[in-house]
C-alpha positions in Angstrom: 0.0 0.0 0.0 1.5 3.2 -1.1 -0.1 6.6 -0.9 -3.1 7.2 1.4 -6.2 8.4 -0.5 -8.7 8.9 2.3 -8.8 8.8 6.1 -11.6 8.6 8.7 -12.1 7.6 12.3 -14.7 5.4 13.9 -15.5 5.1 17.6 -17.2 1.8 18.6 -19.8 3.1 21.0 -22.6 0.8 22.4 -25.1 2.2 19.9 -22.6 1.6 17.0 -22.0 -1.9 18.2 -25.7 -2.6 18.3 -26.2 -1.1 14.8 -23.4 -3.2 13.4 -24.7 -6.4 14.9 -28.3 -5.7 13.7 -27.1 -4.9 10.2 -24.9 -7.9 9.9 -27.2 -10.4 11.6 -30.1 -9.5 9.3 -28.0 -10.6 6.4 -27.0 -14.0 7.8 -28.8 -17.0 6.3 -29.7 -18.4 9.8 -31.5 -15.2 10.8 -33.5 -15.1 7.6 -34.2 -18.8 7.9 -35.5 -18.4 11.4 -38.0 -15.7 10.1 -39.1 -17.9 7.2 -39.5 -21.0 9.5 -41.5 -19.0 12.1 -43.9 -17.5 9.5 -44.4 -20.9 7.8 -45.2 -22.3 11.2 -47.6 -19.4 11.9 -49.3 -20.0 8.5 -49.7 -23.8 9.2 -51.2 -23.0 12.6 -53.6 -20.5 10.9 -54.6 -23.1 8.3 -55.3 -25.7 11.0 -57.3 -23.1 13.0 -59.5 -22.3 10.0 -59.9 -26.0 9.1 -60.5 -27.5 12.5 -61.6 -24.6 14.6 -63.5 -21.3 14.1 -62.0 -18.4 12.3 -61.8 -16.7 15.7 -59.0 -19.1 16.6 -56.8 -17.2 14.1 -56.5 -14.5 16.8 -53.6 -16.3 18.6 -51.4 -17.0 15.6 -52.3 -13.6 14.2 -51.0 -11.9 17.4 -47.9 -14.1 17.4 -47.2 -13.1 13.8 -47.4 -9.4 14.7 -45.4 -9.8 17.9 -42.6 -12.1 16.6 -40.4 -9.3 15.0 -40.6 -7.2 18.2 -39.7 -10.2 20.4 -36.9 -11.2 18.0 -35.5 -7.6 18.0 -35.7 -7.5 21.8 -33.7 -10.7 22.1 -31.0 -9.4 19.7 -30.7 -6.2 21.6 -30.4 -8.1 24.9 -27.7 -10.4 23.5 -25.7 -7.6 21.9 -25.8 -5.6 25.2 -24.6 -8.6 27.1 -21.7 -9.1 24.6 -20.9 -5.4 24.8 -20.7 -5.5 28.6 -18.3 -8.5 28.5 -16.0 -7.3 25.8 -14.1 -4.3 27.3 -11.5 -4.3 24.5 -13.9 -2.8 22.0 -15.8 -0.4 24.3 -15.5 3.1 22.9 -12.5 1.9 20.8 -11.4 4.6 18.4 -10.1 3.3 15.1 -8.2 5.3 12.6 -8.9 4.0 9.0 -6.6 4.9 6.1 -7.7 3.9 2.6 -5.4 3.1 -0.3 -5.9 2.0 -3.9 -5.5 -1.7 -3.0 -6.6 -1.9 0.6 -7.1 -0.2 4.0 -5.3 -0.1 7.3 -7.2 0.2 10.6 -5.2 1.2 13.7 -6.4 1.4 17.3 -4.9 0.7 20.7 -5.7 -3.0 20.4 -4.3 -3.8 17.0 -3.4 -2.7 13.5 -5.3 -4.5 10.7 -4.2 -4.4 7.1 -6.8 -5.6 4.6 -6.7 -5.8 0.8 -10.0 -5.1 -0.9 -9.8 -8.4 -2.8 -9.9 -10.2 0.5 -13.1 -8.6 1.7 -16.1 -10.9 1.7 -18.7 -8.2 1.3 -19.4 -4.5 1.9 -22.7 -3.8 3.5 -24.2 -0.4 3.3 -26.9 1.2 5.4 -28.1 4.9 5.4 -25.6 5.7 8.2 -22.7 3.2 7.8 -20.6 1.0 5.6 -19.4 -2.4 6.9 -16.3 -3.8 5.4 -16.8 -7.5 6.0 -13.9 -9.9 6.4 -16.4 -12.8 6.9 -20.1 -13.4 7.6 -19.9 -11.8 11.1 -16.6 -9.9 11.3 -15.9 -6.6 9.8 -14.9 -3.0 10.1 -17.4 -0.3 10.8 -17.2 2.9 8.7 -19.4 5.8 9.9 -20.6 7.8 6.9 -21.0 11.0 9.0 -17.2 10.9 9.5 -16.4 10.4 5.8 -16.0 12.7 2.9 -18.4 12.2 0.0 -15.4 11.1 -2.1 -14.6 8.3 0.4 -18.2 7.1 0.4 -18.2 7.0 -3.4 -14.8 5.2 -3.4 -16.2 2.5 -1.0 -19.4 2.2 -3.0 -17.2 1.5 -6.1 -15.4 -1.2 -4.1 -18.7 -2.6 -3.0 -19.9 -2.9 -6.6 -16.7 -4.6 -7.6 -17.0 -7.1 -4.8 -20.7 -7.8 -5.7 -19.8 -8.4 -9.3 -16.9 -10.7 -8.3 -19.3 -12.7 -6.0 -21.9 -13.0 -8.8 -19.5 -14.8 -11.0 
């Protein structure tokens, strides 16, 4: 890696940690699969209720279908808060990110990480963040509010390149 193109900083606060975990988890096959399985189960229960019982029996599975996402999100939040409390290394960890043509370097008090873009698994984008994913659940958080528009555009180009590589 030669000349730095862009730089930014990220602080891993409790809210950023929760945001990262939610964004990443919602893209994992097991999470999506659990939603599909739950709603298939709710649909089967609804069919049985209509077939064997009165239509009023749909009330219970109907309420379950409505409450399921809220319960699921509450469980995720509780687990992430628990993980946050036990992992003191990342609490409010400030990471300086330097971006180059072929990769980036993340430096903080715990480590220095050097990653080539061709080794990234995915780049996820939300309205507020970009996540440079090394694997399904491990990645680097980039807060868009701390980035120049040029850096965001640069990372979006890298994202498109990774997506086209994955599609092949």
